[in-house]
C-alpha positions in Angstrom: -102.0 -57.8 116.7 -99.6 -60.3 118.6 -98.8 -63.6 116.3 -98.0 -66.8 117.8 -96.6 -70.1 116.4 -99.3 -72.6 115.5 -97.9 -76.0 117.1 -94.6 -76.4 115.2 -96.2 -75.6 111.5 -94.3 -72.4 110.8 -97.3 -70.8 110.7 -98.0 -67.7 112.7 -101.4 -66.6 113.5 -103.0 -63.4 115.0 -103.9 -64.2 118.4 -107.4 -63.5 117.3 -108.5 -65.1 114.3 -112.2 -64.8 111.6 -114.3 -68.3 112.3 -116.3 -67.6 109.0 -119.1 -70.1 109.2 -121.2 -67.4 110.5 -120.6 -64.8 107.9 -124.0 -65.5 105.9 -124.5 -66.0 102.0 -124.4 -62.8 101.0 -121.6 -62.1 98.9 -121.1 -58.0 99.4 -121.7 -58.2 104.0 -119.4 -61.5 104.0 -116.3 -60.1 101.6 -116.9 -56.8 103.5 -116.1 -58.6 107.3 -113.2 -60.6 105.9 -111.5 -57.2 104.0 -112.2 -55.4 107.5 -110.7 -58.2 109.6 -108.0 -58.3 107.6 -107.0 -54.7 107.5 -107.2 -54.2 111.2 -104.7 -57.3 111.7 -106.3 -60.4 111.9 -104.6 -63.1 109.3 -106.0 -66.3 109.8 -109.8 -67.3 108.5 -111.4 -70.6 109.4 -113.8 -72.1 106.9 -115.2 -75.8 105.9 -116.3 -77.4 102.9 -119.5 -78.2 104.7 -120.7 -74.8 105.9 -123.4 -73.2 103.6 -122.6 -76.6 101.0 -119.4 -74.8 99.7 -120.8 -71.4 99.7 -118.4 -70.4 102.4 -115.5 -71.4 101.0 -116.6 -69.6 97.7 -116.8 -66.5 100.0 -113.6 -66.5 101.4 -111.9 -67.3 98.5 -113.4 -63.8 96.6 -112.5 -62.0 99.6 -109.0 -63.0 99.6 -108.3 -62.5 96.1 -104.9 -60.0 96.0 -104.6 -60.4 99.6 -103.5 -64.3 99.7 -99.7 -63.6 100.7 -100.9 -62.3 104.0 -103.7 -65.0 105.2 -103.4 -68.1 106.6 -106.0 -70.2 105.6 -107.9 -72.9 107.4 -110.4 -75.1 106.1 -111.8 -78.5 107.0 -112.9 -81.8 105.4 -114.6 -85.0 106.3 -118.0 -84.6 105.7 -119.3 -85.7 102.3 -122.7 -85.0 100.7 -123.5 -88.1 98.4 -125.8 -87.3 94.9 -129.4 -88.0 95.1 -129.5 -88.4 99.6 -130.2 -85.1 101.8 -127.5 -84.1 104.2 -124.1 -85.6 104.5 -122.6 -88.7 105.4 -118.9 -88.9 107.7 -116.2 -90.2 105.3 -112.5 -89.9 106.3 -110.9 -92.0 104.1 -107.9 -91.2 102.7 -109.6 -91.7 98.5 -112.5 -88.9 99.4 -109.7 -86.4 101.5 -107.4 -86.4 98.2 -110.6 -86.0 96.2 -112.2 -83.4 98.6 -109.1 -81.1 98.6 -109.3 -80.7 94.9 -112.9 -78.9 95.3 -112.1 -77.1 98.2 -109.1 -75.5 96.4 -111.3 -74.8 93.8 -113.9 -72.8 95.9 -111.2 -70.7 97.8 -109.3 -69.9 94.5 -105.9 -70.7 96.0 -103.5 -73.4 95.0 -102.4 -74.7 98.6 -104.2 -74.3 102.2 -102.3 -73.6 105.0 -104.2 -75.6 107.5 -106.3 -78.5 106.4 -108.4 -80.2 109.4 -110.3 -83.2 109.6 -113.7 -81.9 110.7 -114.4 -84.6 113.4 -113.2 -87.9 113.7 -114.4 -91.4 115.6 -112.1 -94.2 117.0 -113.7 -96.2 114.0 -112.3 -94.1 111.4 -109.4 -96.1 109.3 -107.1 -93.2 111.2 -103.9 -94.6 109.6 -105.5 -93.9 106.4 -106.9 -90.6 107.2 -103.0 -89.5 108.7 -101.7 -90.7 104.9 -103.9 -88.5 103.4 -103.1 -85.6 105.3 -99.2 -86.2 104.8 -99.6 -87.2 101.1 -100.9 -83.9 100.6 -98.7 -82.1 102.8 -95.7 -83.6 100.7 -97.1 -82.6 97.6 -97.6 -78.9 98.5 -101.3 -78.9 98.8 -101.1 -78.1 102.4 -98.8 -76.6 104.9 -100.0 -78.4 107.8 -103.0 -80.4 109.1 -104.8 -80.6 112.2 -108.3 -82.0 113.5 -111.2 -80.4 114.8 -112.8 -82.7 117.3 -114.5 -82.6 120.9 -113.6 -86.1 121.4 -110.8 -86.7 124.0 -109.9 -90.3 123.1 -109.9 -89.5 119.1 -107.4 -86.3 119.9 -105.1 -88.2 122.1 -105.2 -90.8 118.6 -103.8 -88.1 116.7 -101.3 -86.9 118.8 -99.7 -90.0 119.5 -99.9 -91.3 115.7 -99.8 -88.2 113.3 -98.0 -85.1 113.0 -100.9 -82.8 113.5 -100.1 -79.1 114.4 -103.4 -78.2 116.0 -106.8 -79.3 117.7 -109.4 -77.4 117.5 -111.9 -77.4 120.5 -114.9 -75.5 122.1 -113.1 -73.3 125.0 -115.0 -71.0 127.2 -115.4 -69.6 130.2 -119.2 -71.8 130.4 -117.1 -74.7 128.0 -113.6 -75.6 129.9 -114.0 -79.0 128.8 -110.4 -79.0 127.4 -108.7 -77.7 130.8 -108.9 -81.1 132.3 -109.3 -83.7 129.3 -107.1 -82.4 126.7 -104.8 -79.0 127.0 -102.2 -80.1 129.4 -101.2 -83.2 126.9 -101.5 -80.7 123.8 -99.2 -78.2 125.5 -96.8 -80.9 126.2 -96.1 -82.4 122.8 -96.6 -78.6 121.1 -99.8 -78.7 119.7 -101.8 -75.6 119.3 -105.4 -75.3 120.4 -107.1 -73.3 118.0 -110.2 -72.2 120.7 -114.0 -71.9 118.9 -116.6 -70.2 120.3 -115.1 -67.8 123.4 -118.5 -66.6 123.5 -120.8 -69.4 123.4 -123.1 -68.5 120.7 -123.3 -64.8 121.9 -124.0 -66.1 125.8 -120.8 -64.3 126.9 -121.3 -61.1 124.5 -121.6 -57.6 125.9 -124.8 -55.8 125.5 -126.4 -58.9 124.7 -128.9 -60.7 127.1 -128.9 -64.4 126.2 -131.8 -65.6 125.1 -131.3 -69.5 125.7 -128.9 -71.9 127.8 -126.2 -73.4 127.4 -124.6 -76.8 128.3 -124.0 -77.2 131.8 -126.3 -73.6 132.4 -129.7 -72.6 132.4 -130.6 -69.4 131.4 -131.1 -68.2 135.4 -127.5 -69.8 136.0 -126.0 -68.1 133.0 -127.5 -64.7 134.0 -125.8 -65.1 137.5 -122.7 -65.6 136.0 -122.6 -62.9 133.5 -123.2 -60.9 136.7 -120.5 -62.3 139.0 -118.0 -61.6 135.7 -118.9 -57.9 135.4 -116.4 -57.3 138.5 -113.5 -58.0 136.1 -114.9 -55.5 133.2 -113.8 -52.3 133.0 -113.6 -49.5 130.3 -110.9 -51.1 128.7 -112.2 -54.8 128.5 -116.0 -55.3 128.7 -117.4 -58.9 129.2 -116.9 -60.1 125.3 -113.0 -58.9 125.6 -112.9 -60.6 129.0 -114.6 -64.0 127.6 -112.1 -63.6 124.7 -109.0 -62.7 126.9 -109.9 -65.9 129.2 -109.7 -68.1 126.2 -106.2 -66.9 125.6 -105.0 -67.1 128.6 -104.5 -70.8 128.3 -101.0 -71.7 127.6 -101.9 -74.3 125.1 -103.8 -71.8 123.2 -102.4 -70.5 120.0 -105.5 -68.1 118.7 -109.4 -68.2 118.8 -111.6 -67.9 116.3 -114.8 -65.9 117.5 -117.2 -65.7 114.6 -119.1 -62.6 113.6 -121.7 -61.8 111.5 -121.9 -57.8 111.7 -119.0 -54.9 111.6 -120.0 -54.2 115.2 -119.5 -58.0 116.3 -116.6 -58.2 114.4 -115.1 -54.6 116.1 -115.8 -55.7 119.7 -114.2 -59.1 118.9 -111.1 -57.7 117.9 -110.9 -55.3 120.8 -109.7 -57.9 122.6 -106.5 -57.7 121.2 -105.8 -54.8 122.6 -107.9 -55.6 126.0 -105.5 -56.0 129.1 -104.8 -60.3 129.8 -106.2 -61.4 132.6 -104.0 -61.3 136.1 -103.7 -64.6 138.0 -106.1 -63.7 140.5 -108.8 -62.6 137.8 -108.6 -65.6 136.0 -108.6 -68.0 139.4 -112.2 -65.8 139.9 -113.3 -66.9 136.5 -112.5 -70.5 137.4 -114.5 -69.9 141.3 -117.5 -68.3 139.7 -117.5 -70.9 136.5 -118.1 -74.7 136.3 -115.0 -77.0 135.9 -116.9 -78.6 132.7 -115.8 -82.3 132.3 -116.4 -84.6 129.1 -118.8 -87.2 130.4 -118.4 -89.1 126.6 -115.3 -90.2 124.3 -112.9 -89.8 127.3 
């Protein structure tokens, strides 16, 4: 699988990674999917302390035992569970980040994290303090690089200006093209890699599956019509799943995409996009014509 530099971190990531959030909590099935992904050239595994209350990190840790050297391990921080309270609270403080990383390292069964990401963020956060925490962890060797996972252009711009982030994770697909207009040109200019999550829009763009619900900016009928128009760009070598993934990979700011997979079939469909033909300039232009040029209405 082709590997790309992740910003200026020195990390090389396969162009198709694995978003681990949808793996479920059953150990045998989750570990089998991760092992198959690694054996087929995937090296980026993305998890978070939030997923399944830490169980997802534990499963990833089990799966990478004896394989750690070949893995680019990414996880996230910022969502805090308070004893005695239901749900999670947001905490981007330095003290919490320095504490939470220890628990993630324990669950993952490793002594370092390749990419540690802030799992959200607002302009009301103590941003300088947050950055100090990541920089300290990097200097101490607990992390190799850091980034943010955000859908807020105003927050992304603050971190671009004030920090040494290697990457920004954001949703990016044919039906969610907001990044094209809002921040991707800036990230490319600054040498910061985009990790595109949701290239299949929760299955709305998956082959051999009819969408059952609307997605942002698309009613169900509009989504069905779009899928019909996109079929003219599919072939025996590139079905709709792979077309959607190749579209996200086609943006020059994108270093990698991380589709999720709950089953082996879904995983294999996703990974096959690595060998599928890239979109030509004319094909990409057609995709842009038949889809909506979404814009961020909030947090600009």
